[in-house]
Backbone as a chain_set.jsonl record, in Angstrom:
{"seq": "MTDLHALDELLRAEEGDAGCDAGVPIMDQYVELELRDEDPSRQFPGTAIHLRVCPGCRADHDGVLEAARRFGDINSE", "coords": {"N": [[-2.49, -21.596, 11.175], [-1.872, -19.55, 9.516], [-3.511, -20.095, 7.326], [-6.144, -19.807, 8.468], [-5.792, -17.19, 8.71], [-5.582, -16.037, 5.966], [-8.023, -17.035, 5.023], [-9.765, -15.484, 6.525], [-8.962, -12.992, 5.323], [-9.806, -13.165, 2.826], [-12.549, -13.738, 3.27], [-13.368, -11.222, 4.022], [-12.948, -9.54, 1.763], [-13.74, -6.937, -0.482], [-15.35, -5.737, -3.476], [-13.28, -4.504, -5.881], [-11.083, -3.817, -4.113], [-8.129, -2.892, -3.391], [-6.093, -4.497, -2.391], [-3.464, -5.187, 0.421], [-0.738, -4.48, -0.583], [-0.815, -2.489, -2.526], [-1.263, 0.164, -1.273], [0.705, 0.762, -0.109], [2.811, 2.288, -1.244], [1.626, 4.278, -2.091], [0.77, 5.891, 0.183], [1.249, 8.357, 1.162], [0.644, 10.11, -0.52], [-2.217, 9.776, -0.144], [-2.725, 10.285, 2.36], [-2.234, 13.02, 2.414], [-4.107, 14.306, 0.795], [-6.009, 13.713, 2.468], [-5.456, 15.614, 4.669], [-5.589, 17.948, 3.196], [-8.298, 18.022, 2.912], [-9.594, 16.81, 1.196], [-10.98, 14.147, -0.908], [-9.768, 11.165, -0.776], [-10.539, 8.753, -1.596], [-11.496, 9.272, -4.307], [-9.254, 9.515, -5.942], [-7.965, 7.17, -5.161], [-9.597, 4.91, -5.331], [-9.445, 1.872, -5.096], [-7.699, 1.779, -2.434], [-9.08, 3.202, -0.376], [-11.233, 1.559, -0.39], [-9.877, -0.821, 0.343], [-8.878, 0.318, 3.116], [-11.055, 0.429, 4.369], [-11.611, -2.288, 5.177], [-9.405, -3.816, 6.328], [-7.926, -4.292, 9.242], [-5.239, -3.908, 9.857], [-3.787, -2.653, 7.787], [-5.558, -0.261, 8.088], [-4.299, 0.458, 10.57], [-1.865, 1.373, 10.101], [-2.158, 3.217, 8.297], [-3.047, 5.291, 10.016], [-1.727, 5.827, 11.738], [0.568, 6.784, 10.216], [-1.065, 9.024, 9.097], [-1.5, 10.445, 11.663], [0.856, 11.429, 12.373], [1.799, 12.683, 10.377], [0.052, 14.869, 10.716], [0.627, 15.654, 13.456], [3.453, 16.45, 12.986], [3.836, 17.489, 10.734], [5.13, 18.648, 7.604], [8.376, 17.554, 7.267], [9.741, 17.558, 5.453], [10.525, 20.46, 4.698], [12.355, 23.171, 4.614]], "CA": [[-3.002, -20.341, 11.349], [-1.57, -19.063, 8.145], [-4.423, -20.498, 6.475], [-7.368, -19.181, 8.919], [-5.742, -15.673, 8.559], [-5.816, -16.182, 4.484], [-9.562, -17.343, 4.904], [-10.284, -14.278, 7.029], [-8.866, -11.952, 4.515], [-10.813, -13.529, 1.338], [-13.985, -13.243, 3.467], [-13.304, -9.802, 4.304], [-12.749, -8.977, 0.62], [-14.901, -6.266, -1.193], [-14.859, -6.105, -5.004], [-12.656, -3.474, -5.871], [-10.128, -3.983, -3.232], [-6.652, -3.025, -3.921], [-5.079, -5.033, -1.335], [-2.181, -4.443, 1.203], [0.344, -4.084, -1.079], [-1.172, -1.509, -3.385], [-1.378, 1.306, -0.254], [2.276, 1.054, 0.779], [3.578, 3.216, -2.501], [1.016, 5.942, -2.281], [0.195, 6.423, 1.369], [1.85, 9.162, 1.895], [-0.316, 11.158, -1.28], [-3.555, 9.463, 0.165], [-2.792, 11.272, 3.451], [-1.807, 14.47, 1.947], [-5.043, 14.451, 0.157], [-7.239, 13.9, 3.507], [-4.835, 17.091, 5.475], [-6.186, 19.132, 2.477], [-9.799, 18.015, 3.541], [-9.941, 16.264, -0.055], [-11.388, 12.623, -0.91], [-8.728, 10.355, -1.264], [-11.255, 7.754, -2.429], [-11.693, 9.696, -5.681], [-7.967, 9.314, -6.942], [-7.26, 5.974, -4.874], [-10.578, 4.192, -4.608], [-9.559, 0.313, -4.361], [-7.272, 1.881, -1.118], [-9.909, 3.53, 0.46], [-12.038, 0.041, -0.328], [-9.064, -1.924, 1.362], [-8.791, 0.774, 4.584], [-12.248, -0.146, 5.141], [-11.481, -3.897, 5.777], [-8.352, -4.422, 6.747], [-7.676, -3.675, 10.185], [-3.669, -3.85, 9.579], [-3.55, -1.239, 6.929], [-6.037, 0.913, 8.499], [-3.822, 1.108, 11.754], [-0.842, 1.824, 9.445], [-2.838, 4.61, 7.852], [-3.845, 5.83, 11.236], [-0.237, 6.376, 12.185], [0.879, 7.878, 9.152], [-1.987, 10.471, 9.119], [-1.472, 11.059, 13.255], [2.372, 11.566, 12.308], [1.629, 13.826, 9.683], [-0.811, 15.81, 11.75], [2.152, 16.404, 14.635], [5.113, 16.974, 12.811], [3.807, 18.608, 9.431], [6.046, 18.55, 6.62], [9.455, 17.535, 7.92], [11.178, 17.895, 4.282], [10.249, 21.635, 4.095], [13.159, 23.932, 5.317]], "C": [[-2.921, -19.543, 10.557], [-3.041, -19.082, 7.358], [-5.67, -19.914, 7.032], [-7.051, -17.74, 8.768], [-6.156, -15.419, 6.751], [-7.771, -16.138, 4.324], [-10.228, -15.88, 5.418], [-9.977, -12.907, 5.787], [-9.802, -12.124, 3.118], [-12.599, -13.327, 1.79], [-14.498, -11.645, 3.882], [-13.492, -8.789, 2.903], [-13.864, -8.325, 0.119], [-14.264, -5.971, -3.002], [-14.027, -4.555, -4.972], [-11.195, -3.208, -4.882], [-8.98, -4.016, -3.576], [-6.006, -4.012, -3.212], [-4.114, -4.554, -0.579], [-1.145, -3.732, 0.549], [0.301, -2.811, -1.94], [-1.184, 0.111, -2.467], [-0.274, 1.609, 0.135], [2.868, 2.488, -0.136], [3.007, 4.532, -2.42], [0.129, 6.228, -0.955], [0.556, 7.829, 1.92], [0.98, 10.264, 0.909], [-1.816, 10.949, -0.654], [-3.578, 10.192, 1.509], [-2.885, 12.639, 3.208], [-3.214, 14.803, 1.667], [-6.359, 14.761, 1.578], [-6.42, 15.158, 4.397], [-5.424, 17.994, 4.532], [-7.636, 18.852, 2.333], [-10.707, 17.53, 2.083], [-10.085, 14.681, 0.308], [-10.687, 11.701, -1.149], [-9.524, 9.295, -2.133], [-11.504, 8.047, -3.786], [-10.582, 9.396, -6.594], [-7.405, 7.755, -6.551], [-8.775, 5.154, -4.323], [-10.385, 2.62, -4.242], [-8.521, 0.745, -2.739], [-8.02, 1.865, 0.003], [-10.997, 2.003, 0.692], [-10.977, -0.405, 0.991], [-8.991, -1.147, 3.02], [-9.764, 0.355, 5.121], [-12.45, -1.232, 6.225], [-10.588, -4.469, 5.945], [-7.877, -3.274, 7.815], [-5.921, -3.012, 10.261], [-3.204, -2.761, 9.117], [-4.055, -0.042, 7.594], [-4.867, 1.607, 9.763], [-2.642, 1.795, 11.133], [-1.533, 3.093, 9.073], [-3.215, 5.793, 8.949], [-2.332, 6.538, 11.733], [0.339, 7.294, 11.232], [0.278, 9.146, 9.182], [-1.71, 11.209, 10.702], [0.104, 11.637, 12.99], [2.347, 12.654, 11.67], [0.895, 14.988, 10.014], [-0.055, 16.671, 12.698], [2.977, 17.277, 14.058], [5.03, 17.687, 11.297], [4.757, 17.982, 8.303], [7.603, 18.55, 6.941], [10.571, 17.703, 6.552], [11.4, 19.618, 3.941], [11.496, 22.331, 4.958], [13.337, 25.325, 4.964]], "O": [[-3.755, -18.637, 10.581], [-3.537, -18.067, 6.869], [-6.418, -19.45, 6.171], [-8.022, -16.988, 8.69], [-7.024, -14.606, 6.434], [-8.493, -15.382, 3.674], [-11.078, -15.278, 4.762], [-10.805, -12.033, 5.531], [-10.377, -11.199, 2.545], [-13.541, -12.963, 1.087], [-15.615, -11.139, 3.99], [-13.988, -7.663, 2.892], [-14.952, -8.897, 0.173], [-13.131, -6.014, -3.482], [-14.213, -3.681, -4.126], [-10.394, -2.316, -5.16], [-8.556, -5.049, -4.094], [-5.016, -4.362, -3.855], [-3.785, -3.395, -0.834], [-0.691, -2.65, 0.921], [1.317, -2.126, -2.057], [-1.106, 1.145, -3.131], [-0.097, 2.671, 0.733], [3.271, 3.524, 0.393], [3.58, 5.608, -2.595], [-1.006, 6.703, -1.006], [0.156, 8.285, 2.991], [0.606, 11.287, 1.482], [-2.579, 11.915, -0.665], [-4.644, 10.765, 1.735], [-3.655, 13.35, 3.855], [-3.626, 15.715, 2.383], [-7.231, 15.625, 1.655], [-7.329, 15.786, 4.94], [-5.859, 19.007, 5.079], [-8.214, 19.569, 1.517], [-11.9, 17.717, 1.842], [-9.618, 14.075, 1.272], [-11.14, 11.158, -2.156], [-9.155, 9.027, -3.277], [-11.744, 7.086, -4.517], [-10.759, 9.081, -7.77], [-6.633, 7.145, -7.289], [-8.993, 4.868, -3.146], [-10.997, 2.108, -3.304], [-8.664, -0.099, -1.854], [-7.958, 1.123, 0.984], [-11.38, 1.563, 1.775], [-11.204, -0.344, 2.199], [-9.037, -1.861, 4.022], [-9.687, -0.117, 6.256], [-12.98, -1.288, 7.335], [-10.627, -5.691, 5.797], [-7.586, -2.09, 7.648], [-5.573, -1.896, 10.647], [-2.434, -1.986, 9.685], [-3.393, 0.986, 7.742], [-4.612, 2.803, 9.902], [-2.363, 2.88, 11.642], [-1.299, 4.06, 9.798], [-3.588, 6.938, 8.693], [-2.129, 7.72, 12.011], [0.554, 8.479, 11.491], [0.905, 10.202, 9.273], [-1.73, 12.434, 10.823], [0.354, 12.549, 13.778], [2.805, 13.667, 12.198], [1.204, 16.075, 9.527], [-0.033, 17.899, 12.789], [3.236, 18.44, 14.369], [5.964, 18.309, 10.79], [5.013, 16.778, 8.291], [8.127, 19.661, 6.864], [11.786, 17.901, 6.593], [12.23, 20.026, 3.128], [11.558, 21.934, 6.121], [14.093, 26.037, 5.626]]}, "num_chains": 1, "name": "protein.A"}
């Protein structure tokens, strides 16, 4: 099963794709740019490409974005 997943990932890959691990540490910044109606692909082009082709990372991104929209900045007091 793992070999099929790896093959699927390889076939879906696009040039410039930053991969799954690259998006994790910058996802908050990526979402903040979206919330400010800025284009995050200008600052994080590899992550933008990756989010187009990886359903798992896209789901994670969508969850973070939805939480940010619902709850806003929970660190400000």
